[in-house]
C-alpha positions in Angstrom: -4.6 -7.5 12.3 -6.8 -6.8 9.3 -9.9 -8.8 8.4 -11.9 -8.1 5.3 -15.0 -10.3 4.9 -17.7 -10.5 2.2 -16.7 -7.2 0.6 -18.9 -6.0 -2.3 -18.5 -2.6 -4.1 -20.5 -1.2 -6.9 -19.8 1.8 -9.2 -23.3 2.5 -10.3 -24.4 -0.6 -12.0 -20.9 -2.0 -12.3 -20.1 -4.7 -9.7 -16.5 -3.9 -9.1 -15.7 -6.1 -6.0 -17.5 -9.4 -5.6 -17.6 -11.0 -2.2 -13.9 -10.5 -1.4 -12.5 -11.9 1.9 -8.9 -11.9 3.1 -6.8 -11.2 6.2 -3.5 -9.8 7.1 -1.6 -11.0 10.2 0.7 -8.8 12.2 4.2 -8.8 10.8 3.3 -10.1 7.4 3.7 -8.8 3.9 0.6 -9.8 2.0 0.1 -9.0 -1.6 -2.9 -8.6 -3.9 -2.0 -9.2 -7.5 -4.0 -9.2 -10.7 -4.4 -7.5 -14.1 -5.1 -3.8 -14.4 -8.8 -3.2 -13.6 -9.1 -6.4 -11.4 -10.2 -4.3 -8.4 -7.0 -4.1 -6.3 -7.0 -0.3 -5.8 -10.7 -0.3 -5.2 -10.1 -2.7 -2.3 -7.5 -0.5 -0.7 -9.6 2.7 -1.2 -12.5 0.9 0.5 -10.4 -0.1 3.5 -9.1 3.5 3.8 -12.7 4.8 3.9 -12.5 6.6 0.5 -15.2 4.2 -0.9 -18.2 2.8 0.9 -18.9 -0.9 0.3 -22.4 -2.1 -0.4 -21.9 -5.2 1.6 -19.2 -6.6 3.9 -17.2 -6.0 7.0 -13.7 -4.5 7.6 -12.0 -5.0 11.0 -8.7 -3.6 12.1 -7.1 -4.8 15.3 -10.5 -6.4 16.2 -12.6 -3.2 15.7 -14.8 -2.3 12.8 -13.6 0.6 10.6 -16.3 0.3 8.1 -18.0 3.6 8.7 -14.9 5.7 9.7 -13.8 8.7 7.6 -10.4 8.4 6.0 -8.6 10.6 8.6 -9.9 8.5 11.4 -8.7 5.4 9.7 -5.2 7.0 9.5 -5.4 7.9 13.2 -5.7 4.2 13.9 -2.3 3.8 12.2 -3.8 2.1 9.1 -2.2 4.2 6.3 -2.3 4.0 2.5 0.4 5.1 0.1 -1.8 5.8 -3.0 -1.4 4.8 -6.6 0.2 7.7 -8.5 1.8 9.1 -5.4 -0.7 12.0 -5.0 2.0 14.4 -3.7 1.5 18.1 -3.1 3.6 19.1 -6.1 3.9 22.8 -5.3 5.1 22.1 -1.7 8.6 21.1 -0.6 9.8 17.6 0.3 9.8 18.7 4.0 6.3 20.1 3.8 5.0 17.0 2.2 6.5 14.9 5.0 4.9 17.2 7.6 1.5 16.7 5.9 1.9 13.0 6.5 1.9 13.7 10.3 -1.1 15.9 10.4 -3.2 13.4 12.4 -0.6 12.8 15.0 -0.6 14.4 18.5 2.8 13.2 19.6 5.8 15.6 19.9 8.3 13.3 18.1 7.5 14.4 14.6 11.1 15.6 14.0 12.5 12.3 15.2 10.2 10.5 12.7 11.3 12.8 9.9 14.9 12.1 10.8 14.1 8.4 10.4 12.6 9.0 7.0 15.7 10.9 5.9 17.8 8.0 7.2 15.9 5.5 5.1 15.7 7.9 2.0 18.9 9.9 2.0 18.0 11.5 -1.3 15.0 13.2 0.4 17.3 14.7 2.9 19.3 16.2 0.1 16.1 17.5 -1.6 14.2 18.6 1.6 13.7 22.2 0.4 13.0 21.2 -3.3 9.5 21.2 -4.7 8.0 17.7 -4.9 7.0 18.3 -8.5 10.6 18.7 -9.5 11.6 15.3 -8.3 12.2 12.3 -10.5 9.6 9.4 -10.5 11.7 7.3 -8.2 12.2 10.2 -5.8 8.5 11.0 -5.8 7.7 7.4 -4.9 10.2 7.5 -2.0 8.6 10.8 -0.8 5.1 9.2 -1.0 6.3 6.3 1.1 8.1 8.6 3.5 4.9 10.8 3.9 3.0 7.6 4.7 5.6 6.6 7.3 5.2 10.0 9.0 1.8 8.7 10.2 3.6 5.9 12.0 1.5 3.1 10.5 1.3 -0.3 12.1 -0.2 -1.5 8.8 1.0 0.2 5.6 -1.0 -0.3 2.4 1.1 0.3 -0.7 -0.7 0.8 -4.0 1.5 0.1 -7.1 4.8 1.4 -5.7 6.7 0.2 -8.8 4.5 2.0 -11.3 6.5 3.8 -14.0 9.9 3.1 -12.5 13.0 1.8 -14.1 14.0 -1.8 -13.1 16.9 -0.6 -10.8 14.6 1.7 -8.9 12.0 -1.0 -8.6 14.5 -3.2 -6.9 15.4 -0.3 -4.5 11.8 0.3 -3.7 11.2 -3.4 -2.9 14.3 -3.5 -0.8 12.9 -0.6 1.2 9.5 -2.4 1.6 11.3 -5.4 3.1 13.3 -3.1 5.4 10.2 -1.4 6.6 8.6 -4.8 7.3 11.7 -6.0 9.1 11.5 -3.0 11.4 8.0 -3.9 12.5 5.6 -2.5 9.9 3.0 -4.9 8.5 2.5 -4.4 4.8 -0.5 -4.9 2.4 1.0 -4.6 -1.1 -1.0 -4.1 -4.3 1.2 -4.6 -7.3 1.1 -5.4 -11.0 4.7 -6.6 -10.9 3.6 -10.0 -9.7 7.0 -11.6 -9.8 8.5 -8.9 -7.5 5.5 -8.8 -5.2 5.5 -12.6 -4.7 9.3 -12.7 -4.2 9.0 -10.6 -1.0 5.6 -11.4 0.4 4.5 -14.1 2.8 1.1 -14.8 1.2 -0.7 -13.7 -1.9 -4.2 -13.3 -3.2 -4.9 -13.2 -7.0 -7.8 -11.0 -8.2 -9.7 -11.4 -11.5 -12.5 -9.0 -12.3 -13.3 -8.2 -8.7 -13.0 -11.7 -7.3 -10.3 -13.6 -5.5 -9.5 -16.7 -7.7 -6.4 -18.0 -6.0 -4.7 -17.7 -2.7 -1.7 -19.3 -0.9 1.8 -18.8 0.4 4.0 -17.0 -2.2 6.4 -19.9 -2.7 3.5 -22.1 -3.9 2.1 -19.3 -6.0 5.4 -18.7 -7.7 5.5 -22.4 -8.7 1.9 -22.5 -9.9 2.1 -23.2 -13.6 -1.2 -21.6 -14.6 -0.4 -18.5 -12.5 3.0 -18.2 -14.1 1.5 -18.3 -17.5 -1.1 -15.7 -16.6 0.9 -13.2 -14.6 4.6 -14.1 -14.5 5.3 -14.6 -18.2 6.5 -18.2 -17.8 
């Protein structure tokens, strides 16, 4: 579904992403893990068209998306839920969800919103409340719901557990699995390596802009060096 090959990204003289290649198959949960500053978010922002790579190719469903603007990438149903949520804080929950559907031409937006409310009942209760008044967990649910309004076939989640209490982290990861089970392919960037590897099919480990380890998640969870570096064991 998604094929990234030979990606290189520079910030001025800083070589942020160094010859990164990976793929995501339809129906998978694939996770990119690594320390803060490893380049995980930069990769997602490059796929989304927010950053232009110096070298490399990015194909989605067999077509290049390398030179597409971000809204055209979203129209192809490749959608990013950004780090830090990036909500419209002075708009209501309902208005934020409506903004998630701005690229869509179908007439089933209300049906999609009803599905978001079904998955996130607290958002239904808060639909007329300003996004900025929500708790951190509620804001993360709203960010995910807004991304779902674009009807992604591939959803990229950037640090969905950031700043959340452990119980809320578990709820968010349960929702990610539920979305995947309902047919959405997931590319997950996450610092909580233990949780990410526990739900994903395959993982890639990033260090200073390069992929240093890859494999199925069961093997990665049992890798002694990886456990010492990222899993606290």
